N, C-alpha and C positions, 0 to 999 in steps of 0.2 A: 227627122223621124227615123227610128230604128227600122232595120229591115224586118220583114215579117218572119223570117227564119234566119236569125243571126247566130252569133257564136254561142250564146246561152242555150238556145234551142238545140244546136248541134251537140253540145256537151251533154245535155239531158238525154238526147236520143242515143248517143254513144254509150252513156252509162246504163241506160235501160237495156240496150242490145247486149252489152257485156254481161250484165246480171242474168239476163234470160239465157244467153249462151252457156254461162257457167252452170246454171241449174240443169239445162237440157243435156249437155254433154256429160256432166257428172253423173246424172241418173242413168243415162244410156250406157256409160262405160262401167257402172257399178258391178262388183262381183256378184255371182249368183247367191241366192239366199242360203243355200246349204251346199257345202262342198266336203269332199273327203280326199285327203292327200294320199292316203294309203288304205284302200278298202280292205276290210277284214270281216270275218264272220260276225253276224250280229251278236252271237253269244259272247264275243269278246268285247262288246261295246254296249253293255247294259248300264245305263246311267240314271241315277236318281237325282232329281233337280228341284231345288227350291227357288221360286221366282218371287221376288219381293213385290213387284207390281208391273203393270203395263201402262205406260204413258205418264206415270207419276210414281212417287215413292210410297204412297199411302193407299193405293187401290189397285185391284186387278191381280192380287197375289194368287199363286197356285203351287201345288206340288205335282210334279210330273215324273213319269217313268218313260225313259227313251230306250227303245230297242234299236240300236244303231241310230239312224236318223228318224225312225218312225216313233210316234208317240203311242205308247201302249195304253196309258190311262192318265187322267188328270183330276185333281180335286181342287176346287177353287171357291170354297164357301167363306174364306176369311179375306179381309182387306189385304193383308200382307202375310207372306210366309218367309221364313229365313232358313236356318240350318235344318237339314233333313238327315235322318238315319234310319236304315232298315233294321228292325228288331228280329230276333231269332225266329219268331213265329210268322214272319212274313209281313207283318203290319209295319207302318211307317210312323216314326216319331218326328214331330216338326214343331219348331218355335213359330209363334204366330201372334198377330194382333188383329182384333176385330171390334166393330162398334155395335151400337144398338142394345147394349145390356141395361137392365133395370137394377141389378144388384151392384151398386156403385160405391159402397162404403162411404167415405167422406165426401164424395163428389156427387153433383146433381145428375140424375138420370135424364136421358139415356147417356151412357158413357162408353169409353173404350176399355177393354180388358186385354191383357197379354199373358202369355204363359206357354203351355205346350198342348198339343193335340196328338192323339193316336188315331191313325187313319187305317182302316181295313180296306184294301183294294178289291176284295172279292165279296159278292159278285160284281157290285158297283161301288166305286170308291166312296166311302162315307166315314164321318168322324164317329168313333165309338167311345172315346173317353177324352176328358179335358181337365186340365188344372190351370187356373188363371187367377188374376187379381186385377182390380181396377187401377187405372193410371190417370194422372192429371192431364198429360199431353199425349197426342197420338204420334208424335215424332220424337226420336231419341229417348224413348221410355220403354221400348219393346224388349221382349226376351228374344235375343238373337240366337242363343244357343242353349241346347239341352242335350244331355248325354245319358244313356242308361248305365247303371252300375251293376256289377256282378252281384247276384243274389237278390236283385230287386232294388227299386228306388231310382231316382234320377238326380243328377247334379245340374243346376240351372244357373246361368249368368243373368242376374237381375239388374238391368240397367236403370230402372226407375229408382231403386233404393241403393244402387251401387254396392252390390254385395254378391257373393256366391253362396247358394243354399243347396242343401240336399233335401229332397222331398221323398217321403216314404208314406205310402197309403194316404196320399193327399195332404200330409202334414209336414211342415218344415221341421226337420230333426237336427239340423246343424247349419250354421252360417258363418261366413267370414265377411266382416264389414270392411270395406276399403278405407274407412275413416281411421282404422287402426294403423294405417301407414300413411295415408294421404290426408292433408288438411281439408276438412269438409266445409262447404258453405253452410249457412244456417239451416237450409232445407234443400237437400239434393234433388228433390222431386220438382223443383221449380226451374232448374237450369240443367243444361247438358254438361254435367261436371266431368266425369271420367269416361263415360260411354264404355263400360265393361261389356265387350261384345263376344267373348268366346271363353269356354272352359272345357278342358279335356282331362280325363283321368289318365295319368301317365304311370301310375303305380299304386300300390296299396296306400290309401289315404293321402295321395299325392296328386296335385292338379296343376296344369299349365293354364294360366289366365292371361287374356289379352286386355290390357288397360289402354284403350285406344288413345284417349286424349293426352295421356302421359308419354306416348310413344314407347311403351314398355311392355314386356312380357314378365310375369312373375310366376315363380313356382311356389305353391302353397303346400304345407303339410298340416294335416289335422293335429291340433294340439300345439303346433309350433308357429303357425302363421307363415309369413313370407320368409323363405329360406334361400331364395336366389332371385336375382333381378337381371334380366337380359336387356341391355342398353341402359346402363346405370345412369343415375342422375347427373346432369351436366354440372361441371364445376362453375360455369359462368352463369348459371341460372340465378335470377333475382328472386326476391321474396314473393313478388307477384307471380312468377313462373311456378312456384311450388316445386314438387319433385317431378322432373321431366327429363326424358332421355333425348339423345342427339337425333334431330330429325333427319340427318344425313344417313343414319343407320336404319331407323324405322320412323315412318311418319304416318300416323293414323292407320295402323295396320288392321288386318282381319285374319281370322281363321288360321292361326299358326298350327303346324304339325310337328310333334316331337319325333324326330328321326332316331333318337338315341342319345345317350349321355354325351353332350358336347356338340350336338347338331340339331338345328331346327329350321324348318322351311316356312316362309311367311309370305302372304300376299301383302306386300308393302304398298298399300293402296294409294296414298297421296303422293308417293314417289313414283307411282305408275310403273311398278316393276314387281317381279317375283324375286325373292332373295333367299339364299340358303346361308345361314349364319353358323360359323364354327367357333367354338371356344378355344382360344389360344392357350399356350402354356402359362401365360401371365394371368389368365382368368378373364381376359377381355373377349368380347364377342365381335367377330369381324366377318364381313361378307366373303364367302368362299365361292359362290356362284350367283350370278346376277343375270336376269333376263328381262329386257325392257319391251319386248314385243315378239311377235311370231308371225310367220307368213308374210313378212314385209309390212306388217301393220303394227304400230305402236300400241301397247296396252293403254287402256283408258279406265282407270279405277278398278284394277283387278281386286276381287275380294275373297278368293279361295284358291289354294294350290295344294294338291295332294300328290305325294310321291307314291306311285303305284308299285305293286310287287314286281312288275316286269322292268322296273327302272325308269319308266317314263314319268312325266309329270302332267297331271290334269289341272287345267287352269280355268277359272271362271272370270272372264274378261267383261266386267259388268256393263260399262257404258258402250262397249262395242257389241253388246248383246250376242256373245258367242262363248262357246266352250272350245278349248284347244288342248290337244294332247301333244306333247313335244318330247323329244329325246334330249340327252345331255347337251348336245350342241345347239339346241333350240330349234331344230327342224321339226315342222309340223308333221305328225303321223296320222292325225285325225282332227277334224274340225266340224263343229255343228253351229250353225247360225240360227238365232231366233228372230222373230219379228223385231225390227230395229227399235221399237218402242218398249220392248220388254227389258226388265232389269233383273237378270239372273243373280242370285245371291251366293248359292253354294251348291256344289255337285259332288256326288259320291259315285265312284265306279264300283258296281256290284260284281261279285258277292262280298268283297272284302270291306268296302267303304273306306273311311279314313282310318288307316292303321296307326297304331302306336309303334314307332320304329319302322325303318325302311332304308333302302339304298341311299347312299350319299354321293354327292357329286364333287368333282375337283374344280380346278380353275379352267373350265372349258371356254373357248372363244365363241361367244354368242352374239357378237356385234352384227353379224349378217342377218340375224333372225328378225330384227326390228327395222322399221323405217328410220331415217335420220331425223334428228331434232333440228328445228329451224328457230334461231333466236327470235324472240318476241312473238312470232306467230304461233309456235307450239304452245307456250304458256297461255296465250290468249284463247286459242282454240279449246284448251282444256277447261279454262274458266267458263267459257260459253257453254260447253257441253255439260258442265256441272249443274246448270240451271235450265237448259233447254235440250230436249231430246232431238239431236241432230240426226239426219240420215247418215247411215254408215259410210257412205261414199265421201262425205265432206272431209277434206284434208286441208293442209296449210295452203296449197295452191288455190283451192276454192275460196278459202278465207281471204287470201290476198286479192283475188279477182273481185270478190264482193266488196272489199274495202276500196279498191280502185273504182269500181262501178259507182258506189255511193259517193266517192269523192267527185267523180265527174258530174253526177246528178246535182250534188250540192253546189259545185262551182257554177254549173249552168243556171241553177235557180238564182244564185246571187247575181250573176250577170244580167239575167232577165229583170230582176228587181231593180238593179241600178239603171238599166236602160229605160225602165218605165217610170223611174223616180223623177 
C-alpha cells in the first residue's frame, strides 16, 4: 500500500506552494500604478489618448484627455477608438468602430460600422459628427487613422477595402487602392490582407502610409501613386510572400512619424521596439536609433512613438498599458500607467500633437533603458501576452516559476496515478 502522503502528494503540494508564492510576491512587489520620473508642471504634460479597449481588443474603447496624471475628460460611446487628433477649434477627431447599426449596406443588421467621429469636449464630451461605412468583420477592418487636411476634408486609412481615401463634405473625392501595387485577394474584405493602419500628410498631395502586413511604409503622391518605399521588397521573397519588406527592419509596424526627408520614427510593434530609420547615401533605410524598453521594462507591442518639439519621444507601450516619455539615451522623464487591462493605441502631446518634421537622434546607447531578453522565456511571454491580458508585474522569472510549479504538480499527479494503478 502506498503511503497516504507520498512523493506524488509532496510534489503537488510544493508545486501549489510555488505557484501561490509567485503570484503573491509578484503582486506585492509590483510597481505603483502611476509614476513620474521627473515631475513637471501639468501644462507641459497635457496628453490626448485613444484607448482601443479595456480587457479586449473590441470593447471598452475611449478617448481621454490627461492633464499630467489626472484625467480631465473621457468619451467612451464606441466599442473601440484608435488614432486621435485635436482640431484647431478644440474638438477631437478620432478613428473608431462600433456596433448596433441598422444601416448595413450589403450586410445583415445589426452590424458594425467604422470611420471617424468628431468629439466636442465641452461642456460634456459628446459626438457631434460622424462619417462611417459598414464592415464585414469587427476585427482588422477598422479605420485606425484619420487626419485633417488644410482647407477642410480628411484623409482616411481604410483597412476594410485596403485603400487611402480623402473625404470632403461626407463624400469620397479621391482614393488610392493598394491593389495598384500589391496583388489583391479576390475580396479583401474577407481576409486581413494588408492592414493599412496609418496615413499622414507630409506635404502638398503627399502622404506617408503604413502597410502593416507588408512590413513597409510607402510615400504616395496624388496623380503618381507610390513614389518611395521604406523597407523595400525582399529579394528572397517567394511568390506566396508577395511584396514584403525585411521583418528585421520593420515587422507589423504602427503610426510612423515623418521627421523630415531621410528620417522616420516608427513604432516597430512586432519587433517590440521603437526605431528611427535614416536613409543612407545608397538609398537604403537603416536603423539609426533603437529603443527596446524604458525604465527597466521591455516594450510589449508599442504602437505609437512621437518625437516631441523638446527632443523627447512619447511612446505608447500598448500591452504594458503605459505611456512613457524618454530622452535620446532612453531615460524615462515621464511615465503614466493605465489599468493593466487597458489597451492604449495612440497618444498626442498637446498642443502640437504629432508634428510633421522633428529633431532626429544619432547612435545613442540605449541598452540600459530596457530589461534584458531571456532566450525562450521572453518570446514565450510575449506570445502569451498577445492572447491573455497578463498583470503588468508578470516577467520572465514569474513565467519560469509558473512552469516549474506546473511541472511539479504534473509530476506529482502522474506519480499518484501510478501508485494508485
